[in-house]
Structures are given as structure tokens and as C-alpha cells.
N, CA, C and O atoms as a GROMACS GRO file, in nm:
protein
  404
    1UNK      N    1   0.085  -0.117   0.000
    1UNK     CA    2   0.000   0.000   0.000
    1UNK      C    3   0.089   0.124   0.000
    1UNK      O    4   0.191   0.128   0.069
    2UNK      N    5   0.050   0.222  -0.077
    2UNK     CA    6   0.131   0.344  -0.089
    2UNK      C    7   0.081   0.449   0.010
    2UNK      O    8  -0.038   0.482   0.011
    3UNK      N    9   0.171   0.504   0.093
    3UNK     CA   10   0.135   0.604   0.193
    3UNK      C   11   0.196   0.740   0.163
    3UNK      O   12   0.203   0.825   0.252
    4UNK      N   13   0.240   0.762   0.046
    4UNK     CA   14   0.301   0.888   0.011
    4UNK      C   15   0.446   0.891   0.051
    4UNK      O   16   0.511   0.786   0.056
    5UNK      N   17   0.498   1.006   0.080
    5UNK     CA   18   0.639   1.022   0.116
    5UNK      C   19   0.669   0.975   0.258
    5UNK      O   20   0.786   0.962   0.295
    6UNK      N   21   0.568   0.950   0.337
    6UNK     CA   22   0.592   0.913   0.476
    6UNK      C   23   0.611   0.764   0.496
    6UNK      O   24   0.650   0.722   0.605
    7UNK      N   25   0.586   0.686   0.398
    7UNK     CA   26   0.609   0.542   0.406
    7UNK      C   27   0.510   0.472   0.498
    7UNK      O   28   0.395   0.514   0.511
    8UNK      N   29   0.555   0.368   0.561
    8UNK     CA   30   0.468   0.287   0.645
    8UNK      C   31   0.438   0.352   0.779
    8UNK      O   32   0.345   0.310   0.848
    9UNK      N   33   0.513   0.454   0.816
    9UNK     CA   34   0.488   0.523   0.943
    9UNK      C   35   0.351   0.589   0.944
    9UNK      O   36   0.285   0.594   1.048
   10UNK      N   37   0.307   0.639   0.829
   10UNK     CA   38   0.175   0.703   0.822
   10UNK      C   39   0.065   0.602   0.850
   10UNK      O   40  -0.033   0.634   0.917
   11UNK      N   41   0.081   0.480   0.800
   11UNK     CA   42  -0.018   0.376   0.826
   11UNK      C   43  -0.021   0.337   0.973
   11UNK      O   44  -0.128   0.312   1.029
   12UNK      N   45   0.097   0.331   1.035
   12UNK     CA   46   0.104   0.296   1.177
   12UNK      C   47   0.041   0.406   1.262
   12UNK      O   48  -0.029   0.377   1.359
   13UNK      N   49   0.066   0.530   1.227
   13UNK     CA   50   0.006   0.642   1.301
   13UNK      C   51  -0.145   0.642   1.285
   13UNK      O   52  -0.218   0.668   1.381
   14UNK      N   53  -0.192   0.611   1.166
   14UNK     CA   54  -0.337   0.602   1.144
   14UNK      C   55  -0.400   0.491   1.226
   14UNK      O   56  -0.508   0.508   1.282
   15UNK      N   57  -0.333   0.376   1.233
   15UNK     CA   58  -0.385   0.263   1.310
   15UNK      C   59  -0.385   0.295   1.459
   15UNK      O   60  -0.480   0.262   1.530
   16UNK      N   61  -0.279   0.360   1.506
   16UNK     CA   62  -0.273   0.397   1.648
   16UNK      C   63  -0.382   0.498   1.682
   16UNK      O   64  -0.445   0.490   1.787
   17UNK      N   65  -0.404   0.594   1.593
   17UNK     CA   66  -0.510   0.693   1.615
   17UNK      C   67  -0.646   0.626   1.619
   17UNK      O   68  -0.730   0.660   1.702
   18UNK      N   69  -0.668   0.532   1.529
   18UNK     CA   70  -0.795   0.460   1.527
   18UNK      C   71  -0.815   0.380   1.656
   18UNK      O   72  -0.924   0.383   1.713
   19UNK      N   73  -0.714   0.310   1.700
   19UNK     CA   74  -0.724   0.234   1.826
   19UNK      C   75  -0.747   0.326   1.945
   19UNK      O   76  -0.825   0.294   2.035
   20UNK      N   77  -0.679   0.440   1.946
   20UNK     CA   78  -0.699   0.537   2.053
   20UNK      C   79  -0.843   0.587   2.056
   20UNK      O   80  -0.902   0.602   2.163
   21UNK      N   81  -0.900   0.613   1.938
   21UNK     CA   82  -1.038   0.660   1.931
   21UNK      C   83  -1.135   0.553   1.982
   21UNK      O   84  -1.230   0.584   2.054
   22UNK      N   85  -1.111   0.428   1.947
   22UNK     CA   86  -1.198   0.318   1.994
   22UNK      C   87  -1.189   0.304   2.145
   22UNK      O   88  -1.291   0.291   2.212
   23UNK      N   89  -1.068   0.307   2.200
   23UNK     CA   90  -1.049   0.295   2.345
   23UNK      C   91  -1.117   0.414   2.415
   23UNK      O   92  -1.181   0.396   2.518
   24UNK      N   93  -1.103   0.534   2.360
   24UNK     CA   94  -1.167   0.651   2.420
   24UNK      C   95  -1.318   0.637   2.422
   24UNK      O   96  -1.381   0.666   2.523
   25UNK      N   97  -1.377   0.592   2.311
   25UNK     CA   98  -1.523   0.577   2.306
   25UNK      C   99  -1.572   0.471   2.403
   25UNK      O  100  -1.677   0.489   2.466
   26UNK      N  101  -1.499   0.361   2.415
   26UNK     CA  102  -1.540   0.255   2.509
   26UNK      C  103  -1.532   0.306   2.653
   26UNK      O  104  -1.625   0.284   2.732
   27UNK      N  105  -1.422   0.372   2.688
   27UNK     CA  106  -1.410   0.428   2.824
   27UNK      C  107  -1.514   0.534   2.850
   27UNK      O  108  -1.569   0.540   2.960
   28UNK      N  109  -1.541   0.618   2.751
   28UNK     CA  110  -1.642   0.722   2.767
   28UNK      C  111  -1.780   0.659   2.791
   28UNK      O  112  -1.857   0.709   2.873
   29UNK      N  113  -1.810   0.550   2.721
   29UNK     CA  114  -1.937   0.481   2.740
   29UNK      C  115  -1.948   0.423   2.881
   29UNK      O  116  -2.051   0.436   2.947
   30UNK      N  117  -1.842   0.359   2.927
   30UNK     CA  118  -1.844   0.299   3.061
   30UNK      C  119  -1.858   0.406   3.170
   30UNK      O  120  -1.933   0.387   3.266
   31UNK      N  121  -1.788   0.516   3.154
   31UNK     CA  122  -1.799   0.625   3.251
   31UNK      C  123  -1.938   0.686   3.246
   31UNK      O  124  -1.995   0.719   3.351
   32UNK      N  125  -1.993   0.703   3.126
   32UNK     CA  126  -2.128   0.759   3.113
   32UNK      C  127  -2.231   0.668   3.179
   32UNK      O  128  -2.327   0.717   3.239
   33UNK      N  129  -2.213   0.536   3.170
   33UNK     CA  130  -2.305   0.442   3.237
   33UNK      C  131  -2.299   0.459   3.388
   33UNK      O  132  -2.402   0.453   3.455
   34UNK      N  133  -2.179   0.479   3.441
   34UNK     CA  134  -2.165   0.498   3.585
   34UNK      C  135  -2.232   0.628   3.630
   34UNK      O  136  -2.296   0.633   3.735
   35UNK      N  137  -2.218   0.732   3.551
   35UNK     CA  138  -2.284   0.858   3.586
   35UNK      C  139  -2.436   0.846   3.570
   35UNK      O  140  -2.510   0.912   3.643
   36UNK      N  141  -2.482   0.764   3.476
   36UNK     CA  142  -2.626   0.738   3.465
   36UNK      C  143  -2.675   0.668   3.592
   36UNK      O  144  -2.783   0.700   3.642
   37UNK      N  145  -2.598   0.573   3.643
   37UNK     CA  146  -2.634   0.507   3.769
   37UNK      C  147  -2.638   0.607   3.884
   37UNK      O  148  -2.727   0.599   3.969
   38UNK      N  149  -2.544   0.700   3.886
   38UNK     CA  150  -2.544   0.803   3.991
   38UNK      C  151  -2.667   0.891   3.979
   38UNK      O  152  -2.726   0.928   4.081
   39UNK      N  153  -2.706   0.926   3.858
   39UNK     CA  154  -2.827   1.006   3.838
   39UNK      C  155  -2.951   0.930   3.883
   39UNK      O  156  -3.042   0.989   3.941
   40UNK      N  157  -2.955   0.799   3.856
   40UNK     CA  158  -3.069   0.719   3.900
   40UNK      C  159  -3.075   0.711   4.052
   40UNK      O  160  -3.184   0.714   4.110
   41UNK      N  161  -2.960   0.702   4.118
   41UNK     CA  162  -2.958   0.701   4.264
   41UNK      C  163  -3.007   0.833   4.321
   41UNK      O  164  -3.061   0.837   4.432
   42UNK      N  165  -2.989   0.940   4.246
   42UNK     CA  166  -3.038   1.071   4.290
   42UNK      C  167  -3.186   1.090   4.258
   42UNK      O  168  -3.244   1.191   4.297
   43UNK      N  169  -3.247   0.995   4.186
   43UNK     CA  170  -3.390   1.001   4.157
   43UNK      C  171  -3.423   1.044   4.016
   43UNK      O  172  -3.540   1.072   3.987
   44UNK      N  173  -3.326   1.050   3.926
   44UNK     CA  174  -3.348   1.089   3.787
   44UNK      C  175  -3.338   0.964   3.700
   44UNK      O  176  -3.228   0.915   3.675
   45UNK      N  177  -3.452   0.914   3.654
   45UNK     CA  178  -3.456   0.787   3.581
   45UNK      C  179  -3.440   0.804   3.430
   45UNK      O  180  -3.433   0.704   3.358
   46UNK      N  181  -3.434   0.927   3.380
   46UNK     CA  182  -3.425   0.950   3.237
   46UNK      C  183  -3.288   0.907   3.182
   46UNK      O  184  -3.187   0.920   3.251
   47UNK      N  185  -3.286   0.857   3.060
   47UNK     CA  186  -3.160   0.816   2.999
   47UNK      C  187  -3.086   0.934   2.937
   47UNK      O  188  -2.974   0.918   2.887
   48UNK      N  189  -3.146   1.052   2.940
   48UNK     CA  190  -3.078   1.167   2.880
   48UNK      C  191  -2.948   1.199   2.953
   48UNK      O  192  -2.856   1.255   2.892
   49UNK      N  193  -2.937   1.164   3.079
   49UNK     CA  194  -2.813   1.190   3.153
   49UNK      C  195  -2.700   1.099   3.106
   49UNK      O  196  -2.584   1.138   3.112
   50UNK      N  197  -2.734   0.980   3.058
   50UNK     CA  198  -2.633   0.894   2.997
   50UNK      C  199  -2.577   0.960   2.872
   50UNK      O  200  -2.456   0.963   2.851
   51UNK      N  201  -2.666   1.013   2.789
   51UNK     CA  202  -2.622   1.073   2.663
   51UNK      C  203  -2.550   1.205   2.686
   51UNK      O  204  -2.455   1.237   2.614
   52UNK      N  205  -2.593   1.282   2.786
   52UNK     CA  206  -2.519   1.405   2.820
   52UNK      C  207  -2.376   1.371   2.857
   52UNK      O  208  -2.282   1.436   2.811
   53UNK      N  209  -2.359   1.269   2.940
   53UNK     CA  210  -2.224   1.230   2.984
   53UNK      C  211  -2.143   1.170   2.870
   53UNK      O  212  -2.021   1.188   2.865
   54UNK      N  213  -2.208   1.099   2.780
   54UNK     CA  214  -2.135   1.038   2.668
   54UNK      C  215  -2.088   1.143   2.568
   54UNK      O  216  -1.972   1.143   2.528
   55UNK      N  217  -2.178   1.233   2.528
   55UNK     CA  218  -2.142   1.329   2.424
   55UNK      C  219  -2.066   1.450   2.477
   55UNK      O  220  -1.980   1.503   2.406
   56UNK      N  221  -2.094   1.495   2.598
   56UNK     CA  222  -2.032   1.617   2.651
   56UNK      C  223  -1.926   1.587   2.757
   56UNK      O  224  -1.872   1.681   2.816
   57UNK      N  225  -1.895   1.464   2.782
   57UNK     CA  226  -1.796   1.413   2.878
   57UNK      C  227  -1.794   1.496   3.006
   57UNK      O  228  -1.885   1.484   3.088
   58UNK      N  229  -1.693   1.577   3.027
   58UNK     CA  230  -1.677   1.647   3.155
   58UNK      C  231  -1.795   1.738   3.185
   58UNK      O  232  -1.836   1.750   3.300
   59UNK      N  233  -1.851   1.802   3.083
   59UNK     CA  234  -1.969   1.886   3.106
   59UNK      C  235  -2.087   1.805   3.155
   59UNK      O  236  -2.160   1.849   3.244
   60UNK      N  237  -2.107   1.686   3.099
   60UNK     CA  238  -2.215   1.598   3.145
   60UNK      C  239  -2.190   1.545   3.284
   60UNK      O  240  -2.283   1.529   3.363
   61UNK      N  241  -2.063   1.517   3.314
   61UNK     CA  242  -2.029   1.467   3.448
   61UNK      C  243  -2.059   1.573   3.552
   61UNK      O  244  -2.115   1.543   3.658
   62UNK      N  245  -2.022   1.697   3.523
   62UNK     CA  246  -2.050   1.806   3.617
   62UNK      C  247  -2.200   1.828   3.633
   62UNK      O  248  -2.247   1.861   3.742
   63UNK      N  249  -2.275   1.811   3.524
   63UNK     CA  250  -2.420   1.826   3.532
   63UNK      C  251  -2.480   1.723   3.627
   63UNK      O  252  -2.563   1.757   3.710
   64UNK      N  253  -2.438   1.598   3.615
   64UNK     CA  254  -2.491   1.492   3.702
   64UNK      C  255  -2.449   1.517   3.847
   64UNK      O  256  -2.527   1.496   3.939
   65UNK      N  257  -2.326   1.562   3.866
   65UNK     CA  258  -2.280   1.591   4.003
   65UNK      C  259  -2.360   1.703   4.066
   65UNK      O  260  -2.381   1.705   4.187
   66UNK      N  261  -2.406   1.798   3.985
   66UNK     CA  262  -2.479   1.913   4.037
   66UNK      C  263  -2.629   1.886   4.055
   66UNK      O  264  -2.699   1.970   4.110
   67UNK      N  265  -2.678   1.772   4.011
   67UNK     CA  266  -2.821   1.742   4.026
   67UNK      C  267  -2.857   1.731   4.173
   67UNK      O  268  -2.786   1.666   4.250
   68UNK      N  269  -2.968   1.795   4.214
   68UNK     CA  270  -3.011   1.777   4.353
   68UNK      C  271  -3.071   1.639   4.373
   68UNK      O  272  -3.121   1.577   4.279
   69UNK      N  273  -3.065   1.590   4.495
   69UNK     CA  274  -3.115   1.458   4.527
   69UNK      C  275  -3.266   1.465   4.545
   69UNK      O  276  -3.316   1.538   4.631
   70UNK      N  277  -3.339   1.389   4.465
   70UNK     CA  278  -3.486   1.384   4.476
   70UNK      C  279  -3.532   1.283   4.580
   70UNK      O  280  -3.651   1.279   4.612
   71UNK      N  281  -3.444   1.203   4.633
   71UNK     CA  282  -3.481   1.096   4.725
   71UNK      C  283  -3.472   1.136   4.871
   71UNK      O  284  -3.489   1.050   4.958
   72UNK      N  285  -3.445   1.260   4.901
   72UNK     CA  286  -3.432   1.303   5.040
   72UNK      C  287  -3.571   1.327   5.097
   72UNK      O  288  -3.646   1.410   5.045
   73UNK      N  289  -3.608   1.256   5.203
   73UNK     CA  290  -3.739   1.279   5.263
   73UNK      C  291  -3.740   1.413   5.338
   73UNK      O  292  -3.635   1.464   5.377
   74UNK      N  293  -3.858   1.467   5.355
   74UNK     CA  294  -3.867   1.593   5.428
   74UNK      C  295  -3.834   1.569   5.574
   74UNK      O  296  -3.854   1.458   5.625
   75UNK      N  297  -3.786   1.670   5.642
   75UNK     CA  298  -3.742   1.658   5.780
   75UNK      C  299  -3.860   1.622   5.869
   75UNK      O  300  -3.966   1.684   5.862
   76UNK      N  301  -3.841   1.522   5.952
   76UNK     CA  302  -3.944   1.481   6.046
   76UNK      C  303  -4.033   1.370   5.994
   76UNK      O  304  -4.113   1.316   6.069
   77UNK      N  305  -4.022   1.336   5.866
   77UNK     CA  306  -4.107   1.232   5.808
   77UNK      C  307  -4.028   1.108   5.770
   77UNK      O  308  -4.077   1.024   5.695
   78UNK      N  309  -3.906   1.094   5.821
   78UNK     CA  310  -3.824   0.980   5.786
   78UNK      C  311  -3.878   0.854   5.854
   78UNK      O  312  -3.920   0.859   5.969
   79UNK      N  313  -3.874   0.745   5.783
   79UNK     CA  314  -3.911   0.616   5.842
   79UNK      C  315  -3.804   0.516   5.807
   79UNK      O  316  -3.732   0.533   5.709
   80UNK      N  317  -3.794   0.411   5.886
   80UNK     CA  318  -3.694   0.307   5.864
   80UNK      C  319  -3.748   0.192   5.781
   80UNK      O  320  -3.677   0.094   5.760
   81UNK      N  321  -3.869   0.199   5.735
   81UNK     CA  322  -3.929   0.088   5.662
   81UNK      C  323  -4.027   0.010   5.747
   81UNK      O  324  -4.109  -0.065   5.695
   82UNK      N  325  -4.019   0.027   5.879
   82UNK     CA  326  -4.112  -0.043   5.968
   82UNK      C  327  -4.218   0.052   6.023
   82UNK      O  328  -4.292   0.017   6.115
   83UNK      N  329  -4.226   0.172   5.966
   83UNK     CA  330  -4.326   0.268   6.008
   83UNK      C  331  -4.283   0.355   6.123
   83UNK      O  332  -4.352   0.451   6.157
   84UNK      N  333  -4.169   0.324   6.185
   84UNK     CA  334  -4.120   0.402   6.297
   84UNK      C  335  -4.027   0.511   6.246
   84UNK      O  336  -3.955   0.492   6.147
   85UNK      N  337  -4.029   0.621   6.312
   85UNK     CA  338  -3.945   0.732   6.271
   85UNK      C  339  -3.799   0.700   6.297
   85UNK      O  340  -3.765   0.639   6.398
   86UNK      N  341  -3.712   0.743   6.204
   86UNK     CA  342  -3.570   0.722   6.224
   86UNK      C  343  -3.509   0.834   6.309
   86UNK      O  344  -3.391   0.829   6.345
   87UNK      N  345  -3.589   0.934   6.339
   87UNK     CA  346  -3.542   1.045   6.422
   87UNK      C  347  -3.594   1.022   6.563
   87UNK      O  348  -3.715   1.010   6.584
   88UNK      N  349  -3.504   1.016   6.659
   88UNK     CA  350  -3.545   0.996   6.798
   88UNK      C  351  -3.595   1.128   6.854
   88UNK      O  352  -3.526   1.230   6.849
   89UNK      N  353  -3.715   1.126   6.905
   89UNK     CA  354  -3.773   1.246   6.964
   89UNK      C  355  -3.803   1.220   7.111
   89UNK      O  356  -3.869   1.122   7.145
   90UNK      N  357  -3.754   1.307   7.195
   90UNK     CA  358  -3.786   1.295   7.337
   90UNK      C  359  -3.918   1.365   7.365
   90UNK      O  360  -3.956   1.461   7.297
   91UNK      N  361  -3.986   1.316   7.465
   91UNK     CA  362  -4.109   1.384   7.507
   91UNK      C  363  -4.072   1.518   7.567
   91UNK      O  364  -3.959   1.541   7.610
   92UNK      N  365  -4.168   1.606   7.568
   92UNK     CA  366  -4.142   1.740   7.623
   92UNK      C  367  -4.106   1.732   7.771
   92UNK      O  368  -4.026   1.813   7.818
   93UNK      N  369  -4.162   1.636   7.845
   93UNK     CA  370  -4.129   1.624   7.986
   93UNK      C  371  -3.981   1.586   8.004
   93UNK      O  372  -3.914   1.636   8.093
   94UNK      N  373  -3.932   1.495   7.917
   94UNK     CA  374  -3.793   1.456   7.926
   94UNK      C  375  -3.701   1.573   7.895
   94UNK      O  376  -3.597   1.589   7.958
   95UNK      N  377  -3.739   1.654   7.799
   95UNK     CA  378  -3.658   1.770   7.763
   95UNK      C  379  -3.655   1.872   7.877
   95UNK      O  380  -3.550   1.926   7.911
   96UNK      N  381  -3.772   1.897   7.934
   96UNK     CA  382  -3.779   1.992   8.046
   96UNK      C  383  -3.697   1.942   8.164
   96UNK      O  384  -3.627   2.020   8.229
   97UNK      N  385  -3.705   1.812   8.192
   97UNK     CA  386  -3.630   1.756   8.303
   97UNK      C  387  -3.479   1.764   8.278
   97UNK      O  388  -3.402   1.789   8.370
   98UNK      N  389  -3.437   1.743   8.155
   98UNK     CA  390  -3.295   1.748   8.119
   98UNK      C  391  -3.242   1.890   8.133
   98UNK      O  392  -3.124   1.908   8.161
   99UNK      N  393  -3.326   1.990   8.112
   99UNK     CA  394  -3.282   2.130   8.119
   99UNK      C  395  -3.280   2.185   8.260
   99UNK      O  396  -3.226   2.293   8.284
  100UNK      N  397  -3.339   2.112   8.357
  100UNK     CA  398  -3.337   2.159   8.496
  100UNK      C  399  -3.199   2.138   8.554
  100UNK      O  400  -3.131   2.040   8.523
  101UNK      N  401  -3.159   2.229   8.638
  101UNK     CA  402  -3.027   2.219   8.705
  101UNK      C  403  -3.044   2.175   8.845
  101UNK      O  404  -2.946   2.161   8.918
   0.00000   0.00000   0.00000
């Protein structure tokens, strides 16, 4: 095969560039999948965050990192799954007694 004045080095550089591009795309896909999982843990089930991270790389990663968490319960309404509050509340009598000297 004729590569012009550069000889076989041009073909090797082209092959290395092609392999680098393939490795970059595979790594970008894997990282984008992880950021999609992070977005799902934050309560965002849309696949658009996968594509943002894949096409915009660092910009998409920062977008997912900046997403607010939709899974945070409001204060005072937390439950452990058994219907009991996860926040320990003392009765007012216990609080008054604790504050007495």
C-alpha cells in the first residue's frame, strides 16, 4: 500500500489513532453508564443523563454531580421501613427535666 512520502509510518500512526479513538469511546461509554447510575440514585430515571455524559464528557459529568437529590425525605417524616421514625424524639417532659439544674 502506498502512503506517500511518509512510508509505512503514516499507516502505523493512522492505526494507532484509530485504536486510541476506539479505546476513548469505550471508556467514555463505561464512565457515562456509571454517571447514569449516579443520576438514578439521585432520583433521575431519564436516559438523557447517559447521553449528556457520553457526548459532553466532563460537562455531562458536572451536570450529574450538580443534580439535587430527589430521594431526600422531608425533615421529620423519615421512616426506617417499619413505620417508625428514624429520628429519635424525646417527650417534652424529658426535655424539660434534662434542662433543669
